[in-house]
C-alpha positions as CSV (number, residue, x, y, z in Angstrom):
1,M,-17.4,-13.6,11.6
2,D,-14.0,-13.6,9.9
3,I,-12.6,-10.2,10.6
4,Y,-10.4,-10.2,7.5
5,K,-13.3,-11.0,5.2
6,L,-15.3,-8.2,6.9
7,N,-12.3,-5.8,6.4
8,F,-12.1,-6.8,2.8
9,R,-15.8,-6.1,2.2
10,I,-15.5,-2.7,3.9
11,K,-12.5,-1.7,1.8
12,L,-14.3,-3.0,-1.3
13,S,-17.4,-1.0,-0.5
14,I,-15.3,2.2,0.1
15,V,-13.5,1.7,-3.2
16,L,-16.7,1.1,-5.1
17,L,-18.3,4.2,-3.5
18,G,-15.2,6.2,-4.4
19,I,-15.4,5.0,-8.0
20,L,-19.1,5.9,-8.1
21,V,-18.4,9.4,-6.8
22,V,-15.6,10.0,-9.4
23,V,-17.6,8.6,-12.3
24,G,-20.6,10.6,-11.3
25,S,-18.5,13.7,-11.0
26,L,-17.0,13.1,-14.5
27,I,-20.4,12.5,-16.1
28,Y,-21.9,15.6,-14.5
29,T,-19.0,17.8,-15.3
30,D,-19.0,16.6,-18.9
31,Y,-22.8,17.4,-19.0
32,L,-22.1,21.0,-17.7
33,A,-19.2,21.4,-20.2
34,K,-21.4,20.5,-23.1
35,R,-24.1,22.9,-22.0
36,L,-21.5,25.6,-21.7
37,V,-20.1,24.8,-25.1
38,E,-23.6,25.2,-26.6
39,R,-24.1,28.5,-24.7
40,E,-20.8,29.9,-26.0
41,R,-21.6,28.8,-29.5
42,K,-24.9,30.7,-29.3
43,L,-23.1,33.7,-27.9
44,I,-20.6,33.7,-30.8
45,D,-23.5,33.3,-33.3
46,L,-25.1,36.3,-31.7
47,Y,-21.8,38.1,-31.7
48,A,-21.4,37.4,-35.5
49,K,-24.9,38.6,-36.3
50,A,-24.2,41.8,-34.3
51,L,-21.1,42.4,-36.3
52,E,-22.8,41.7,-39.6
53,T,-25.8,43.9,-38.6
54,A,-23.5,46.8,-37.5
55,A,-21.6,46.6,-40.8
56,T,-24.6,46.4,-43.2
57,Q,-27.3,48.6,-41.6
58,E,-27.7,52.2,-42.4
59,P,-26.5,54.5,-39.6
60,N,-29.1,54.3,-36.9
61,A,-28.5,55.2,-33.3
62,N,-30.6,52.5,-31.8
63,M,-29.2,49.7,-34.0
64,A,-25.7,50.9,-33.5
65,F,-26.2,51.0,-29.7
66,L,-27.8,47.5,-29.7
67,S,-25.0,46.0,-31.8
68,E,-22.4,47.6,-29.6
69,K,-24.1,46.2,-26.5
70,I,-24.2,42.6,-28.0
71,I,-20.5,42.8,-29.0
72,N,-19.4,44.1,-25.6
73,A,-21.5,41.5,-23.8
74,N,-18.8,38.9,-24.7
75,T,-16.3,39.2,-21.9
76,S,-15.1,35.7,-21.6
77,V,-14.9,33.9,-25.0
78,P,-11.7,34.6,-27.0
79,V,-12.6,35.6,-30.6
80,I,-10.7,36.7,-33.7
81,L,-12.3,38.3,-36.7
82,A,-10.3,37.4,-39.9
83,D,-10.8,37.9,-43.6
84,E,-11.3,35.1,-46.0
85,K,-7.5,34.7,-46.4
86,G,-7.2,34.1,-42.6
87,E,-5.5,37.4,-41.9
88,P,-6.6,38.8,-38.5
89,L,-8.7,42.0,-38.6
90,S,-9.6,42.4,-34.9
91,S,-9.8,40.4,-31.7
92,K,-11.5,40.3,-28.3
93,N,-10.6,38.6,-25.0
94,I,-7.2,37.6,-26.3
95,D,-4.4,37.8,-23.8
96,F,-1.2,38.9,-25.4
97,P,2.1,38.2,-23.6
98,A,3.1,41.3,-21.5
99,S,6.5,41.6,-23.3
100,M,5.1,41.2,-26.8
101,K,5.6,44.1,-29.2
102,V,2.7,45.4,-31.3
103,K,4.4,44.3,-34.6
104,D,4.4,40.7,-33.3
105,Q,0.7,40.6,-32.4
106,T,-0.5,39.7,-35.9
107,A,1.7,36.6,-36.0
108,F,0.5,35.7,-32.5
109,L,-3.2,36.0,-33.6
110,E,-2.5,33.8,-36.6
111,S,-1.1,31.1,-34.4
112,E,-4.2,31.5,-32.2
113,I,-6.4,31.0,-35.2
114,E,-4.8,27.7,-35.9
115,T,-5.5,26.6,-32.3
116,M,-9.1,27.8,-32.6
117,K,-9.6,25.8,-35.8
118,E,-8.8,22.6,-33.9
119,Q,-11.6,23.4,-31.4
120,H,-14.4,24.9,-33.3
121,E,-15.6,25.5,-36.9
122,P,-15.4,29.3,-37.7
123,I,-18.6,31.3,-38.2
124,L,-19.0,32.9,-41.6
125,I,-20.3,36.5,-41.8
126,E,-21.0,38.4,-45.1
127,F,-21.5,42.0,-45.8
128,Y,-21.3,44.0,-49.0
129,G,-20.1,40.9,-50.9
130,M,-17.1,40.3,-48.5
131,K,-16.6,37.2,-46.5
132,N,-15.1,37.3,-43.0
133,F,-14.8,34.6,-40.4
134,I,-15.1,34.6,-36.7
135,Y,-12.7,32.1,-34.9
136,Y,-13.2,31.3,-31.3
137,K,-12.0,28.9,-28.6
138,D,-13.2,27.7,-25.2
139,S,-13.3,30.3,-22.5
140,Q,-11.1,30.0,-19.5
141,I,-14.1,29.0,-17.4
142,L,-14.9,26.1,-19.8
143,T,-11.3,25.0,-19.9
144,M,-11.1,25.0,-16.1
145,L,-14.4,23.0,-16.0
146,R,-13.0,20.3,-18.3
147,Y,-9.9,19.9,-16.1
148,Y,-11.8,20.1,-12.8
149,P,-12.7,16.4,-12.6
150,Y,-9.1,15.4,-13.0
151,I,-8.0,17.9,-10.3
152,Q,-10.8,16.6,-8.1
153,L,-9.8,13.0,-8.7
154,S,-6.1,13.8,-7.9
155,A,-7.2,15.5,-4.7
156,I,-9.4,12.5,-3.7
157,L,-6.6,10.1,-4.4
158,F,-4.1,12.1,-2.4
159,L,-6.4,12.5,0.5
160,S,-7.3,8.8,0.4
161,L,-3.7,7.8,0.3
162,A,-2.8,10.2,3.2
163,G,-5.8,8.8,5.2
164,Y,-4.8,5.2,4.5
165,V,-1.2,5.8,5.5
166,A,-2.2,7.6,8.7
167,F,-4.8,4.9,9.5
168,N,-2.4,2.1,8.8
169,Y,0.3,3.7,10.9
170,S,-2.1,4.3,13.8
171,R,-3.4,0.7,13.5
172,K,0.1,-0.8,13.5
173,A,1.2,1.4,16.4
174,E,-1.9,0.4,18.4
175,Q,-1.3,-3.3,17.5
176,S,2.3,-3.0,18.6
177,R,1.3,-1.6,22.0
178,V,-1.1,-4.5,22.4
179,W,1.6,-7.1,21.6
180,V,4.1,-5.5,23.9
181,G,1.5,-5.2,26.7
182,L,0.4,-8.8,26.3
183,A,4.0,-10.1,26.2
184,K,5.1,-8.2,29.3
185,E,2.0,-9.2,31.2
186,T,2.6,-12.9,30.3
187,A,6.3,-12.6,31.4
188,H,5.1,-11.0,34.7
189,Q,2.5,-13.7,35.3
190,L,5.0,-16.4,34.7
191,G,7.5,-14.9,37.0
192,T,5.9,-15.9,40.3
193,P,5.3,-19.6,39.7
194,L,8.7,-19.8,38.0
195,S,10.4,-18.7,41.2
196,S,8.8,-21.6,43.0
197,L,9.8,-24.0,40.3
198,F,13.5,-22.9,40.6
199,A,13.3,-23.7,44.3
200,I,11.8,-27.1,43.6
201,R,14.5,-27.8,40.9
202,D,17.3,-27.0,43.4
203,Y,15.6,-29.2,46.1
204,F,15.3,-32.2,43.7
205,R,19.0,-31.8,42.7
206,E,20.2,-31.9,46.3
207,E,17.9,-34.4,48.0
208,A,17.7,-38.1,47.7
209,P,16.3,-40.0,46.0
210,F,15.5,-37.3,43.4
211,K,19.0,-36.1,42.7
212,D,20.0,-39.4,41.0
213,D,16.8,-39.7,39.1
214,P,17.2,-38.9,35.3
215,M,13.8,-37.2,35.4
216,T,15.1,-34.6,37.7
217,E,17.6,-33.3,35.1
218,E,14.9,-33.4,32.4
219,L,12.6,-31.4,34.8
220,A,15.4,-28.9,35.4
221,K,15.8,-28.5,31.6
222,D,12.1,-27.7,31.2
223,I,12.2,-25.2,34.0
224,D,15.2,-23.5,32.5
225,R,13.3,-23.5,29.2
226,L,10.4,-21.8,30.9
227,N,12.8,-19.2,32.1
228,V,14.0,-18.7,28.5
229,I,10.4,-18.3,27.3
230,T,9.7,-15.8,30.0
231,A,12.8,-13.9,29.0
232,R,11.6,-13.9,25.4
233,F,8.3,-12.4,26.3
234,S,10.0,-9.7,28.4
235,Q,12.2,-8.7,25.5
236,I,9.2,-7.9,23.2
237,G,9.1,-4.1,22.9
238,L,12.7,-3.7,23.8
239,E,15.7,-3.4,21.6
240,G,16.9,-7.0,21.6
241,K,20.6,-7.6,22.2
242,L,22.1,-8.8,18.9
243,S,25.3,-10.6,18.5
244,S,27.2,-12.5,15.7
245,E,26.2,-16.1,15.8
246,I,26.8,-19.2,13.6
247,V,23.3,-19.8,12.2
248,A,23.6,-23.6,12.0
249,N,24.6,-23.8,15.6
250,V,21.7,-21.8,16.8
251,I,19.2,-23.9,14.8
252,E,20.8,-27.2,15.7
253,E,20.6,-26.3,19.5
254,N,16.8,-25.6,19.2
255,I,16.2,-28.7,17.0
256,D,17.9,-30.9,19.6
257,Y,15.6,-29.6,22.3
258,L,12.5,-30.2,20.1
259,K,13.6,-33.7,19.2
260,S,13.4,-34.9,22.8
261,R,10.0,-33.3,23.4
262,T,8.1,-34.2,20.2
263,S,6.7,-37.5,18.8
264,S,9.2,-40.1,17.7
265,Y,7.2,-40.2,14.4
266,V,8.6,-36.8,13.5
267,T,12.0,-36.8,11.9
268,Y,14.3,-33.8,11.7
269,S,17.2,-33.2,9.2
270,M,19.4,-30.2,8.7
271,K,21.8,-29.3,5.9
272,D,24.2,-26.3,6.2
273,N,25.4,-25.2,2.8
274,T,27.0,-22.0,4.2
275,D,30.1,-23.6,5.7
276,G,29.3,-22.2,9.1
277,A,28.3,-18.7,8.1
278,S,27.3,-16.2,10.8
279,A,24.5,-13.6,11.1
280,V,23.7,-11.0,13.6
281,M,20.8,-12.2,15.8
282,N,19.3,-12.5,19.2
283,I,19.7,-16.2,20.2
284,S,16.7,-16.3,22.5
285,L,14.3,-14.7,20.0
286,M,15.6,-16.7,17.1
287,G,15.0,-19.9,19.0
288,W,11.4,-18.8,19.5
289,V,11.0,-18.4,15.8
290,I,12.4,-21.8,15.0
291,E,10.3,-23.5,17.7
292,N,7.1,-21.8,16.6
293,I,7.5,-22.7,12.9
294,C,8.4,-26.3,13.8
295,K,5.5,-26.7,16.2
296,N,3.1,-25.4,13.6
297,A,4.6,-27.9,11.1
298,I,4.1,-30.8,13.6
299,D,0.5,-29.7,14.0
300,A,0.1,-29.6,10.2
301,M,1.5,-33.1,10.0
302,D,-0.7,-34.4,12.8
303,G,2.4,-35.5,14.7
304,R,3.7,-37.7,11.8
305,G,6.1,-36.6,9.1
306,S,9.5,-34.9,8.5
307,I,10.9,-31.4,8.9
308,A,13.9,-30.6,6.8
309,I,16.0,-27.4,7.4
310,D,18.2,-26.1,4.6
311,I,20.6,-23.2,5.2
312,S,22.1,-21.5,2.2
313,A,23.8,-18.2,1.4
314,V,22.5,-15.9,-1.4
315,K,24.6,-12.8,-2.0
316,N,24.7,-11.0,1.3
317,K,21.8,-13.0,2.9
318,I,21.5,-16.2,4.7
319,C,18.4,-18.2,3.8
320,I,16.9,-20.7,6.2
321,D,14.3,-22.9,4.5
322,I,12.1,-24.9,6.9
323,K,10.1,-27.5,5.0
324,D,7.5,-29.9,6.4
325,S,5.5,-32.8,4.9
326,G,2.2,-31.5,6.3
327,K,-1.2,-30.7,4.8
328,G,0.0,-27.5,3.1
329,I,-1.6,-24.1,3.1
330,P,-4.4,-23.1,0.6
331,K,-3.4,-20.4,-1.8
332,N,-6.1,-18.0,-0.6
333,K,-4.8,-18.3,3.0
334,I,-1.1,-17.7,2.4
335,K,-1.4,-13.9,2.7
336,S,-3.3,-14.2,5.9
337,I,-1.2,-16.5,8.0
338,F,1.0,-13.7,9.5
339,K,-2.0,-11.6,10.4
340,P,-2.9,-11.4,14.1
341,G,-5.9,-13.6,15.1
342,F,-5.6,-15.9,12.0
343,T,-5.5,-19.6,13.0
344,T,-6.7,-22.9,11.7
345,K,-6.7,-24.5,15.1
346,K,-9.8,-24.9,17.3
347,R,-7.7,-23.7,20.2
348,G,-5.3,-20.9,19.5
349,W,-5.0,-17.2,19.5
350,G,-3.3,-16.8,16.1
351,L,-0.4,-14.8,17.5
352,G,2.5,-17.2,16.9
353,L,3.4,-16.4,13.3
354,T,2.5,-12.7,13.9
355,L,5.2,-12.5,16.6
356,V,7.6,-14.5,14.4
357,K,7.2,-12.0,11.6
358,R,7.7,-9.2,14.1
359,I,10.9,-10.8,15.5
360,I,12.4,-11.4,12.1
361,E,11.5,-8.2,10.4
362,E,11.6,-5.6,13.2
363,Y,14.3,-7.0,15.5
364,H,16.6,-8.6,12.9
365,G,15.9,-6.5,9.8
366,G,15.2,-9.7,7.9
367,E,12.3,-11.2,6.0
368,I,10.0,-14.3,6.4
369,Y,7.5,-15.6,3.9
370,V,6.1,-18.8,2.5
371,L,8.4,-20.0,-0.2
372,Q,6.1,-22.7,-1.5
373,S,3.1,-24.7,-0.4
374,G,0.7,-27.1,-1.8
375,I,-2.2,-29.1,-0.5
376,E,-0.9,-32.4,0.9
377,K,2.6,-31.4,-0.4
378,G,3.8,-29.6,2.6
379,T,5.0,-26.0,3.2
380,T,8.3,-24.3,3.1
381,F,9.0,-21.2,5.1
382,R,12.0,-19.1,4.2
383,I,13.7,-16.8,6.7
384,E,16.2,-14.3,5.3
385,L,18.9,-12.8,7.6
386,K,21.7,-10.4,6.9
387,K,24.9,-12.2,6.5
388,E,27.8,-11.3,8.8
389,V,30.7,-10.2,6.6
């Protein structure tokens, strides 16, 4: 099973579940808010009738007591009683600013009436031919309930983001430890046979008839190359030694080595448009990057084609474009090629480009990406390094 497809499905399922929870919460909260609005409306209607009754009934202890109870029962909904001209007569559950003077309270109530008009239609009460209006607005509880889903959504998003960052950091740290451990173990395992190969190399160089055989020198070069590769693996996880190097020279050296060890049907070309510009790099690790990309290109071309390297300077960066004439990369695969385990080969671990990305971005502070690619049109990788001023 493709692990990246599985991860995508899991992430999609989590996102859909989160959306479902948020939408459900919004719908249910809206339902509760509407029920509370209806309840408050009925409470204000009852409040209005109590005021009307208290004002129109003959003095009666029981009626007066009942009206007072109904009026005092409203402890949450802000209400203002005003005459037909809109001038406030009395209020309940209105919070005046602590520093407000009594003479300014009428103006404050008038501004509150304008706010209340925007929320609810006033309730008319009549007694003795006079018309009064009761204005009211949502209680603090209802207001909080309306904003609750948005607060809840913000909290969910914050916790989700924090969880994602923590998980991503933990995953990368664990992944990094795996790469470092794998690289160092590989270097350790290569160390023992490499010591024997050094002895064989020295023996061949000194003893006839091997010392005059051209193959002896080629064998020595490959053994030295194995030593370089072992050194590369051993440097993973360490702070690589960086130095100022002419970019074209480093690339040319690695291309010359590849030329003699790849098919004659593969042609190489290099163009330096920087006039010998330098960049801070680790020669050994940068050689690994160039070799890895070129070998992948040779595989993509089935051992026949061309590899063109173009070096240019853009502002404070040096851009290295490595273009092949291979099969190209499908658009839906471009984002996955640097992920560990991704490979199109039947035999392969899918670690090459992952390590290449690590070397460029973490060791050199640069960037590597697919500049362009098309099916049967080849692929161009771009490496960006900081230009040495």
